[in-house]
C-alpha distance (Angstrom), angle and dihedral (degrees) to the residues before:
residue distance angle dihedral
M1 . . .
S2 3.81 . .
I3 3.79 126.2 .
E4 3.80 87.8 -113.2
A5 3.82 90.3 56.8
V6 3.81 92.2 47.2
L7 3.80 91.6 50.4
A8 3.82 91.4 46.7
A9 3.80 90.5 50.4
L10 3.80 89.9 48.8
E11 3.81 90.9 52.6
Q12 3.81 90.7 50.0
A13 3.79 96.4 48.5
P14 3.81 106.7 123.6
A15 3.81 95.1 -119.9
I16 3.81 92.2 48.2
A17 3.81 92.7 46.4
A18 3.80 88.9 50.1
L19 3.80 90.3 49.4
R20 3.80 92.4 48.9
N21 3.81 92.2 49.8
S22 3.80 97.2 41.6
T23 3.77 118.3 114.9
Y24 3.80 93.3 -153.6
V25 3.81 110.8 17.1
Y26 3.83 97.9 58.4
P27 3.83 92.8 52.4
L28 3.82 89.5 45.7
V29 3.82 91.1 52.8
N30 3.80 88.7 48.2
V31 3.82 90.8 51.2
L32 3.81 90.7 48.7
H33 3.81 88.6 51.5
V34 3.79 90.2 54.5
I35 3.81 90.9 46.6
G36 3.81 89.9 51.9
I37 3.79 90.7 51.4
A38 3.80 91.1 46.9
L39 3.80 92.0 51.1
L40 3.80 92.0 47.2
F41 3.79 96.8 45.6
G42 3.79 94.9 36.7
A43 3.79 91.4 54.1
I44 3.78 99.2 38.4
V45 3.82 98.6 48.5
P46 3.83 97.2 62.9
L47 3.79 90.4 45.3
D48 3.80 93.3 47.0
L49 3.79 92.4 46.5
R50 3.79 89.2 51.1
L51 3.82 89.5 50.0
A52 3.80 88.9 49.8
G53 3.80 89.1 58.1
W54 3.79 103.5 -94.4
R55 3.81 112.2 144.0
R56 3.79 92.2 0.4
G57 3.80 89.6 166.8
A58 3.80 91.7 59.3
G59 3.79 91.3 88.0
P60 3.77 139.0 -98.0
V61 3.79 122.5 -20.0
D62 3.81 96.3 -132.7
P63 3.84 98.1 78.5
L64 3.79 90.4 47.1
A65 3.80 91.1 48.3
R66 3.82 91.8 48.7
L67 3.80 88.9 53.0
L68 3.81 100.4 42.3
L69 3.82 106.3 32.6
P70 3.83 95.0 68.6
V71 3.81 89.3 50.9
A72 3.81 91.1 48.9
I73 3.81 92.2 47.3
F74 3.80 91.7 49.2
G75 3.81 90.0 48.5
L76 3.80 91.0 49.4
A77 3.81 92.0 49.3
L78 3.81 91.2 48.9
A79 3.81 92.2 46.9
I80 3.81 92.3 49.0
A81 3.80 94.8 46.7
T82 3.79 94.2 47.8
G83 3.80 91.9 39.0
L84 3.80 90.2 57.2
L85 3.80 89.8 52.1
L86 3.80 91.8 49.0
F87 3.82 90.6 47.1
A88 3.79 91.7 51.7
T89 3.81 92.7 57.8
D90 3.83 91.0 66.9
A91 3.79 102.6 9.2
R92 3.82 98.5 155.3
A93 3.80 94.0 51.8
Y94 3.81 92.5 45.9
A95 3.80 92.0 47.2
E96 3.81 89.6 54.5
S97 3.81 94.3 47.3
W98 3.80 114.1 103.6
L99 3.80 88.1 -155.5
F100 3.80 92.2 55.5
R101 3.80 90.4 49.3
A102 3.82 89.4 48.2
K103 3.81 89.1 51.7
L104 3.80 90.5 53.0
V105 3.81 91.3 49.7
L106 3.80 90.4 50.9
I107 3.81 91.6 48.5
V108 3.80 91.3 51.2
A109 3.82 90.9 47.3
A110 3.83 91.2 48.9
L111 3.80 91.7 49.4
L112 3.81 92.3 47.6
N113 3.80 89.1 49.5
A114 3.81 89.7 51.1
L115 3.79 91.6 49.9
A116 3.80 91.1 48.6
L117 3.79 90.1 48.9
R118 3.81 90.9 52.3
R119 3.82 88.3 57.9
I120 3.82 92.4 58.7
D121 3.79 115.3 86.1
W122 3.82 104.2 -125.8
R123 3.78 90.2 -159.0
S124 3.82 94.2 54.6
G125 3.80 92.2 103.0
D126 3.76 132.7 -132.6
A127 3.81 96.2 -21.1
A128 3.81 94.0 70.0
R129 3.81 96.8 34.7
P130 3.85 96.9 95.2
R131 3.82 92.2 49.6
I132 3.79 91.0 47.2
A133 3.81 91.5 48.2
R134 3.82 92.3 49.8
A135 3.79 91.2 48.5
G136 3.81 90.9 49.6
V137 3.80 92.9 50.8
A138 3.81 91.1 44.3
S139 3.80 89.9 51.8
V140 3.80 93.5 53.7
L141 3.81 91.8 46.8
L142 3.81 94.5 45.7
W143 3.80 94.9 48.8
L144 3.79 90.3 44.6
G145 3.80 87.5 52.0
V146 3.81 90.1 51.7
I147 3.80 90.1 53.6
V148 3.81 95.1 46.2
V149 3.79 95.4 45.7
G150 3.80 90.4 43.5
R151 3.79 91.0 55.3
L152 3.82 91.1 47.4
I153 3.82 92.8 55.7
G154 3.81 90.9 80.8
Y155 3.79 91.1 58.6
D156 3.82 94.9 60.2
L157 3.82 92.6 -140.2
P158 3.81 119.5 -172.5
P159 3.81 117.2 -109.6
L160 3.79 116.9 -85.5
G161 3.77 118.7 -102.1
């Protein structure tokens, strides 16, 4: 079975067809997707900026991380779950979109950056500070890229160059 056939079958699944044709559920899923993104980005930006050195005198990073990481993880989980539902409603078109593929690459890069950042001991002092700062800046830029490219998907822009 080809990818095209799998995506077509996904689109025609009864629950996905009902979602696509729903007057209220599809917009609700879309709103939940935006809320997930807002929770993720809204929680991760202050933490990443702090890691990058902003407001260094405000105290240790650990309490901020303990507060914001669960919010960011919940937002990410909500965005992924609702994003998969939105993808399924027009899976073949999304799979062909260079912008959608770019969004996926940026998401993977942002997640890999987050995993790499988790492996650095934030309390290790000045030696790790430049790596932590770079990872924090990269995180903000990658997640911002995900948001921008995600918004551009609806405009069906031609590839650059």
